[in-house]
PyMOL Python script that loads the backbone (N, CA, C, O; Angstrom):
from pymol import cmd

cmd.read_pdbstr("""\
ATOM      1  N   MET A   1       0.846  -1.166   0.000  1.00  0.00           N
ATOM      2  CA  MET A   1       0.000   0.000   0.000  1.00  0.00           C
ATOM      3  C   MET A   1       0.899   1.239   0.000  1.00  0.00           C
ATOM      4  O   MET A   1       1.866   1.328   0.756  1.00  0.00           O
ATOM      5  N   LYS A   2       0.561   2.158  -0.840  1.00  0.00           N
ATOM      6  CA  LYS A   2       1.369   3.365  -0.949  1.00  0.00           C
ATOM      7  C   LYS A   2       1.014   4.345   0.160  1.00  0.00           C
ATOM      8  O   LYS A   2      -0.036   4.249   0.795  1.00  0.00           O
ATOM      9  N   ARG A   3       1.907   5.272   0.367  1.00  0.00           N
ATOM     10  CA  ARG A   3       1.741   6.263   1.431  1.00  0.00           C
ATOM     11  C   ARG A   3       0.461   7.075   1.233  1.00  0.00           C
ATOM     12  O   ARG A   3      -0.269   7.322   2.193  1.00  0.00           O
ATOM     13  N   ASP A   4       0.186   7.488  -0.003  1.00  0.00           N
ATOM     14  CA  ASP A   4      -1.018   8.281  -0.276  1.00  0.00           C
ATOM     15  C   ASP A   4      -2.293   7.505   0.059  1.00  0.00           C
ATOM     16  O   ASP A   4      -3.253   8.068   0.584  1.00  0.00           O
ATOM     17  N   GLU A   5      -2.290   6.207  -0.251  1.00  0.00           N
ATOM     18  CA  GLU A   5      -3.455   5.377   0.055  1.00  0.00           C
ATOM     19  C   GLU A   5      -3.649   5.249   1.565  1.00  0.00           C
ATOM     20  O   GLU A   5      -4.775   5.274   2.061  1.00  0.00           O
ATOM     21  N   GLN A   6      -2.537   5.111   2.286  1.00  0.00           N
ATOM     22  CA  GLN A   6      -2.623   5.012   3.740  1.00  0.00           C
ATOM     23  C   GLN A   6      -3.186   6.299   4.346  1.00  0.00           C
ATOM     24  O   GLN A   6      -4.023   6.256   5.247  1.00  0.00           O
ATOM     25  N   ILE A   7      -2.718   7.437   3.844  1.00  0.00           N
ATOM     26  CA  ILE A   7      -3.203   8.725   4.336  1.00  0.00           C
ATOM     27  C   ILE A   7      -4.696   8.858   4.063  1.00  0.00           C
ATOM     28  O   ILE A   7      -5.457   9.305   4.922  1.00  0.00           O
ATOM     29  N   GLU A   8      -5.105   8.469   2.867  1.00  0.00           N
ATOM     30  CA  GLU A   8      -6.522   8.549   2.501  1.00  0.00           C
ATOM     31  C   GLU A   8      -7.379   7.641   3.389  1.00  0.00           C
ATOM     32  O   GLU A   8      -8.468   8.030   3.813  1.00  0.00           O
ATOM     33  N   MET A   9      -6.883   6.430   3.669  1.00  0.00           N
ATOM     34  CA  MET A   9      -7.613   5.508   4.542  1.00  0.00           C
ATOM     35  C   MET A   9      -7.752   6.073   5.952  1.00  0.00           C
ATOM     36  O   MET A   9      -8.819   5.974   6.559  1.00  0.00           O
ATOM     37  N   MET A  10      -6.684   6.662   6.473  1.00  0.00           N
ATOM     38  CA  MET A  10      -6.722   7.234   7.820  1.00  0.00           C
ATOM     39  C   MET A  10      -7.700   8.407   7.893  1.00  0.00           C
ATOM     40  O   MET A  10      -8.434   8.544   8.871  1.00  0.00           O
ATOM     41  N   GLN A  11      -7.710   9.241   6.873  1.00  0.00           N
ATOM     42  CA  GLN A  11      -8.615  10.389   6.864  1.00  0.00           C
ATOM     43  C   GLN A  11     -10.068   9.942   6.787  1.00  0.00           C
ATOM     44  O   GLN A  11     -10.933  10.515   7.450  1.00  0.00           O
ATOM     45  N   SER A  12     -10.339   8.920   5.981  1.00  0.00           N
ATOM     46  CA  SER A  12     -11.716   8.433   5.892  1.00  0.00           C
ATOM     47  C   SER A  12     -12.130   7.769   7.207  1.00  0.00           C
ATOM     48  O   SER A  12     -13.287   7.872   7.614  1.00  0.00           O
ATOM     49  N   ALA A  13     -11.199   7.096   7.868  1.00  0.00           N
ATOM     50  CA  ALA A  13     -11.507   6.487   9.166  1.00  0.00           C
ATOM     51  C   ALA A  13     -11.807   7.563  10.203  1.00  0.00           C
ATOM     52  O   ALA A  13     -12.703   7.395  11.030  1.00  0.00           O
ATOM     53  N   GLU A  14     -11.069   8.658  10.166  1.00  0.00           N
ATOM     54  CA  GLU A  14     -11.319   9.769  11.090  1.00  0.00           C
ATOM     55  C   GLU A  14     -12.715  10.348  10.875  1.00  0.00           C
ATOM     56  O   GLU A  14     -13.429  10.634  11.836  1.00  0.00           O
ATOM     57  N   LYS A  15     -13.100  10.517   9.615  1.00  0.00           N
ATOM     58  CA  LYS A  15     -14.422  11.070   9.306  1.00  0.00           C
ATOM     59  C   LYS A  15     -15.530  10.132   9.778  1.00  0.00           C
ATOM     60  O   LYS A  15     -16.534  10.579  10.333  1.00  0.00           O
ATOM     61  N   ARG A  16     -15.343   8.822   9.556  1.00  0.00           N
ATOM     62  CA  ARG A  16     -16.338   7.845  10.007  1.00  0.00           C
ATOM     63  C   ARG A  16     -16.468   7.872  11.526  1.00  0.00           C
ATOM     64  O   ARG A  16     -17.575   7.867  12.066  1.00  0.00           O
ATOM     65  N   THR A  17     -15.332   7.901  12.204  1.00  0.00           N
ATOM     66  CA  THR A  17     -15.340   7.913  13.666  1.00  0.00           C
ATOM     67  C   THR A  17     -16.020   9.164  14.197  1.00  0.00           C
ATOM     68  O   THR A  17     -16.793   9.091  15.153  1.00  0.00           O
ATOM     69  N   ALA A  18     -15.744  10.302  13.593  1.00  0.00           N
ATOM     70  CA  ALA A  18     -16.384  11.552  14.016  1.00  0.00           C
ATOM     71  C   ALA A  18     -17.894  11.467  13.813  1.00  0.00           C
ATOM     72  O   ALA A  18     -18.659  11.959  14.642  1.00  0.00           O
ATOM     73  N   GLY A  19     -18.319  10.857  12.734  1.00  0.00           N
ATOM     74  CA  GLY A  19     -19.751  10.682  12.478  1.00  0.00           C
ATOM     75  C   GLY A  19     -20.406   9.774  13.504  1.00  0.00           C
ATOM     76  O   GLY A  19     -21.505  10.060  13.980  1.00  0.00           O
ATOM     77  N   TYR A  20     -19.729   8.667  13.852  1.00  0.00           N
ATOM     78  CA  TYR A  20     -20.264   7.754  14.861  1.00  0.00           C
ATOM     79  C   TYR A  20     -20.379   8.457  16.203  1.00  0.00           C
ATOM     80  O   TYR A  20     -21.384   8.313  16.899  1.00  0.00           O
ATOM     81  N   LEU A  21     -19.353   9.216  16.567  1.00  0.00           N
ATOM     82  CA  LEU A  21     -19.352   9.924  17.844  1.00  0.00           C
ATOM     83  C   LEU A  21     -20.464  10.967  17.891  1.00  0.00           C
ATOM     84  O   LEU A  21     -21.154  11.104  18.902  1.00  0.00           O
ATOM     85  N   ARG A  22     -20.632  11.691  16.806  1.00  0.00           N
ATOM     86  CA  ARG A  22     -21.682  12.709  16.737  1.00  0.00           C
ATOM     87  C   ARG A  22     -23.060  12.065  16.907  1.00  0.00           C
ATOM     88  O   ARG A  22     -23.906  12.581  17.637  1.00  0.00           O
ATOM     89  N   ALA A  23     -23.278  10.950  16.237  1.00  0.00           N
ATOM     90  CA  ALA A  23     -24.563  10.253  16.345  1.00  0.00           C
ATOM     91  C   ALA A  23     -24.764   9.697  17.755  1.00  0.00           C
ATOM     92  O   ALA A  23     -25.872   9.737  18.291  1.00  0.00           O
ATOM     93  N   TRP A  24     -23.699   9.185  18.348  1.00  0.00           N
ATOM     94  CA  TRP A  24     -23.770   8.615  19.693  1.00  0.00           C
ATOM     95  C   TRP A  24     -24.120   9.697  20.710  1.00  0.00           C
ATOM     96  O   TRP A  24     -24.896   9.456  21.636  1.00  0.00           O
ATOM     97  N   LEU A  25     -23.548  10.887  20.538  1.00  0.00           N
ATOM     98  CA  LEU A  25     -23.794  11.969  21.487  1.00  0.00           C
ATOM     99  C   LEU A  25     -25.190  12.573  21.344  1.00  0.00           C
ATOM    100  O   LEU A  25     -25.620  13.323  22.221  1.00  0.00           O
ATOM    101  N   GLN A  26     -25.900  12.269  20.274  1.00  0.00           N
ATOM    102  CA  GLN A  26     -27.274  12.745  20.115  1.00  0.00           C
ATOM    103  C   GLN A  26     -28.251  11.929  20.967  1.00  0.00           C
ATOM    104  O   GLN A  26     -29.370  12.371  21.224  1.00  0.00           O
ATOM    105  N   ASP A  27     -27.829  10.748  21.399  1.00  0.00           N
ATOM    106  CA  ASP A  27     -28.688   9.873  22.195  1.00  0.00           C
ATOM    107  C   ASP A  27     -28.902  10.474  23.587  1.00  0.00           C
ATOM    108  O   ASP A  27     -27.943  10.837  24.268  1.00  0.00           O
ATOM    109  N   GLU A  28     -30.160  10.573  24.000  1.00  0.00           N
ATOM    110  CA  GLU A  28     -30.494  11.178  25.298  1.00  0.00           C
ATOM    111  C   GLU A  28     -29.930  10.375  26.465  1.00  0.00           C
ATOM    112  O   GLU A  28     -29.531  10.952  27.477  1.00  0.00           O
ATOM    113  N   ASN A  29     -29.894   9.046  26.334  1.00  0.00           N
ATOM    114  CA  ASN A  29     -29.348   8.215  27.414  1.00  0.00           C
ATOM    115  C   ASN A  29     -27.865   8.479  27.617  1.00  0.00           C
ATOM    116  O   ASN A  29     -27.382   8.498  28.749  1.00  0.00           O
ATOM    117  N   VAL A  30     -27.150   8.678  26.533  1.00  0.00           N
ATOM    118  CA  VAL A  30     -25.717   8.962  26.624  1.00  0.00           C
ATOM    119  C   VAL A  30     -25.499  10.325  27.268  1.00  0.00           C
ATOM    120  O   VAL A  30     -24.625  10.482  28.119  1.00  0.00           O
ATOM    121  N   LYS A  31     -26.289  11.300  26.863  1.00  0.00           N
ATOM    122  CA  LYS A  31     -26.171  12.637  27.459  1.00  0.00           C
ATOM    123  C   LYS A  31     -26.420  12.581  28.963  1.00  0.00           C
ATOM    124  O   LYS A  31     -25.698  13.203  29.741  1.00  0.00           O
ATOM    125  N   ALA A  32     -27.439  11.837  29.365  1.00  0.00           N
ATOM    126  CA  ALA A  32     -27.757  11.723  30.790  1.00  0.00           C
ATOM    127  C   ALA A  32     -26.625  11.038  31.550  1.00  0.00           C
ATOM    128  O   ALA A  32     -26.293  11.434  32.667  1.00  0.00           O
ATOM    129  N   ALA A  33     -26.039  10.016  30.947  1.00  0.00           N
ATOM    130  CA  ALA A  33     -24.938   9.309  31.609  1.00  0.00           C
ATOM    131  C   ALA A  33     -23.720  10.210  31.766  1.00  0.00           C
ATOM    132  O   ALA A  33     -23.009  10.120  32.767  1.00  0.00           O
ATOM    133  N   LEU A  34     -23.476  11.065  30.800  1.00  0.00           N
ATOM    134  CA  LEU A  34     -22.326  11.965  30.888  1.00  0.00           C
ATOM    135  C   LEU A  34     -22.542  13.042  31.947  1.00  0.00           C
ATOM    136  O   LEU A  34     -21.575  13.547  32.518  1.00  0.00           O
ATOM    137  N   ARG A  35     -23.785  13.394  32.215  1.00  0.00           N
ATOM    138  CA  ARG A  35     -24.075  14.418  33.230  1.00  0.00           C
ATOM    139  C   ARG A  35     -24.079  13.850  34.643  1.00  0.00           C
ATOM    140  O   ARG A  35     -23.952  14.601  35.610  1.00  0.00           O
ATOM    141  N   ARG A  36     -24.223  12.537  34.773  1.00  0.00           N
ATOM    142  CA  ARG A  36     -24.284  11.901  36.088  1.00  0.00           C
ATOM    143  C   ARG A  36     -22.946  12.020  36.804  1.00  0.00           C
ATOM    144  O   ARG A  36     -21.888  11.998  36.175  1.00  0.00           O
ATOM    145  N   HIS A  37     -23.003  12.144  38.104  1.00  0.00           N
ATOM    146  CA  HIS A  37     -21.772  12.182  38.895  1.00  0.00           C
ATOM    147  C   HIS A  37     -21.445  10.764  39.344  1.00  0.00           C
ATOM    148  O   HIS A  37     -22.327  10.052  39.823  1.00  0.00           O
ATOM    149  N   PRO A  38     -20.204  10.346  39.200  1.00  0.00           N
ATOM    150  CA  PRO A  38     -19.850   8.994  39.643  1.00  0.00           C
ATOM    151  C   PRO A  38     -19.915   8.890  41.168  1.00  0.00           C
ATOM    152  O   PRO A  38     -19.724   9.875  41.882  1.00  0.00           O
ATOM    153  N   ARG A  39     -20.185   7.687  41.646  1.00  0.00           N
ATOM    154  CA  ARG A  39     -20.202   7.465  43.090  1.00  0.00           C
ATOM    155  C   ARG A  39     -18.790   7.586  43.634  1.00  0.00           C
ATOM    156  O   ARG A  39     -17.809   7.428  42.906  1.00  0.00           O
ATOM    157  N   GLY A  40     -18.707   7.863  44.907  1.00  0.00           N
ATOM    158  CA  GLY A  40     -17.403   7.937  45.551  1.00  0.00           C
ATOM    159  C   GLY A  40     -16.730   6.581  45.578  1.00  0.00           C
ATOM    160  O   GLY A  40     -17.393   5.546  45.516  1.00  0.00           O
ATOM    161  N   ARG A  41     -15.439   6.591  45.670  1.00  0.00           N
ATOM    162  CA  ARG A  41     -14.684   5.345  45.672  1.00  0.00           C
ATOM    163  C   ARG A  41     -14.905   4.622  46.997  1.00  0.00           C
ATOM    164  O   ARG A  41     -14.810   5.230  48.063  1.00  0.00           O
ATOM    165  N   GLU A  42     -15.197   3.342  46.930  1.00  0.00           N
ATOM    166  CA  GLU A  42     -15.417   2.553  48.132  1.00  0.00           C
ATOM    167  C   GLU A  42     -14.134   1.849  48.515  1.00  0.00           C
ATOM    168  O   GLU A  42     -13.349   1.433  47.663  1.00  0.00           O
ATOM    169  N   ASN A  43     -13.941   1.725  49.803  1.00  0.00           N
ATOM    170  CA  ASN A  43     -12.769   1.036  50.307  1.00  0.00           C
ATOM    171  C   ASN A  43     -13.114  -0.442  50.472  1.00  0.00           C
ATOM    172  O   ASN A  43     -14.065  -0.767  51.181  1.00  0.00           O
ATOM    173  N   HIS A  44     -12.374  -1.333  49.842  1.00  0.00           N
ATOM    174  CA  HIS A  44     -12.695  -2.755  49.874  1.00  0.00           C
ATOM    175  C   HIS A  44     -11.675  -3.573  50.649  1.00  0.00           C
ATOM    176  O   HIS A  44     -11.610  -4.792  50.489  1.00  0.00           O
ATOM    177  N   ASP A  45     -10.883  -2.924  51.483  1.00  0.00           N
ATOM    178  CA  ASP A  45      -9.911  -3.706  52.237  1.00  0.00           C
ATOM    179  C   ASP A  45     -10.559  -4.272  53.505  1.00  0.00           C
ATOM    180  O   ASP A  45     -11.614  -3.802  53.931  1.00  0.00           O
ATOM    181  N   ASP A  46      -9.928  -5.272  54.098  1.00  0.00           N
ATOM    182  CA  ASP A  46     -10.485  -5.945  55.270  1.00  0.00           C
ATOM    183  C   ASP A  46     -10.603  -5.018  56.470  1.00  0.00           C
ATOM    184  O   ASP A  46     -11.559  -5.122  57.239  1.00  0.00           O
ATOM    185  N   CYS A  47      -9.646  -4.117  56.640  1.00  0.00           N
ATOM    186  CA  CYS A  47      -9.669  -3.216  57.795  1.00  0.00           C
ATOM    187  C   CYS A  47     -10.904  -2.322  57.759  1.00  0.00           C
ATOM    188  O   CYS A  47     -11.537  -2.098  58.790  1.00  0.00           O
ATOM    189  N   ALA A  48     -11.247  -1.817  56.594  1.00  0.00           N
ATOM    190  CA  ALA A  48     -12.414  -0.948  56.475  1.00  0.00           C
ATOM    191  C   ALA A  48     -13.685  -1.722  56.799  1.00  0.00           C
ATOM    192  O   ALA A  48     -14.576  -1.192  57.464  1.00  0.00           O
ATOM    193  N   GLU A  49     -13.781  -2.950  56.346  1.00  0.00           N
ATOM    194  CA  GLU A  49     -14.956  -3.770  56.634  1.00  0.00           C
ATOM    195  C   GLU A  49     -15.040  -4.064  58.131  1.00  0.00           C
ATOM    196  O   GLU A  49     -16.120  -3.994  58.718  1.00  0.00           O
ATOM    197  N   ARG A  50     -13.918  -4.388  58.742  1.00  0.00           N
ATOM    198  CA  ARG A  50     -13.894  -4.677  60.173  1.00  0.00           C
ATOM    199  C   ARG A  50     -14.308  -3.440  60.978  1.00  0.00           C
ATOM    200  O   ARG A  50     -15.072  -3.548  61.937  1.00  0.00           O
ATOM    201  N   ARG A  51     -13.800  -2.267  60.585  1.00  0.00           N
ATOM    202  CA  ARG A  51     -14.162  -1.024  61.273  1.00  0.00           C
ATOM    203  C   ARG A  51     -15.648  -0.729  61.102  1.00  0.00           C
ATOM    204  O   ARG A  51     -16.306  -0.259  62.031  1.00  0.00           O
ATOM    205  N   ARG A  52     -16.169  -1.007  59.910  1.00  0.00           N
ATOM    206  CA  ARG A  52     -17.575  -0.744  59.654  1.00  0.00           C
ATOM    207  C   ARG A  52     -18.462  -1.640  60.526  1.00  0.00           C
ATOM    208  O   ARG A  52     -19.480  -1.192  61.055  1.00  0.00           O
ATOM    209  N   ARG A  53     -18.066  -2.900  60.669  1.00  0.00           N
ATOM    210  CA  ARG A  53     -18.893  -3.845  61.426  1.00  0.00           C
ATOM    211  C   ARG A  53     -18.744  -3.693  62.938  1.00  0.00           C
ATOM    212  O   ARG A  53     -19.729  -3.727  63.675  1.00  0.00           O
ATOM    213  N   PHE A  54     -17.514  -3.526  63.385  1.00  0.00           N
ATOM    214  CA  PHE A  54     -17.253  -3.606  64.824  1.00  0.00           C
ATOM    215  C   PHE A  54     -16.812  -2.293  65.455  1.00  0.00           C
ATOM    216  O   PHE A  54     -16.592  -2.238  66.665  1.00  0.00           O
ATOM    217  N   GLY A  55     -16.679  -1.251  64.674  1.00  0.00           N
ATOM    218  CA  GLY A  55     -16.327   0.063  65.204  1.00  0.00           C
ATOM    219  C   GLY A  55     -14.876   0.271  65.499  1.00  0.00           C
ATOM    220  O   GLY A  55     -14.486   1.348  65.950  1.00  0.00           O
TER     221      GLY A  55
END
""", "prot")
cmd.dss("prot")
cmd.show_as("cartoon", "prot")
cmd.util.cbc("prot")
cmd.orient("prot")
């Protein structure tokens, strides 16, 4: 494959990806998920569990 063909393939892939992303971001469920705040990080070590149960 020649260099020009590779460049053309990459540019067309970029355009396709941008189109997919644009369509994906139009979805209301995706918009809502992006606005949601993630939960705080939970501690999963044994000491935290022991403190939670027994003080």
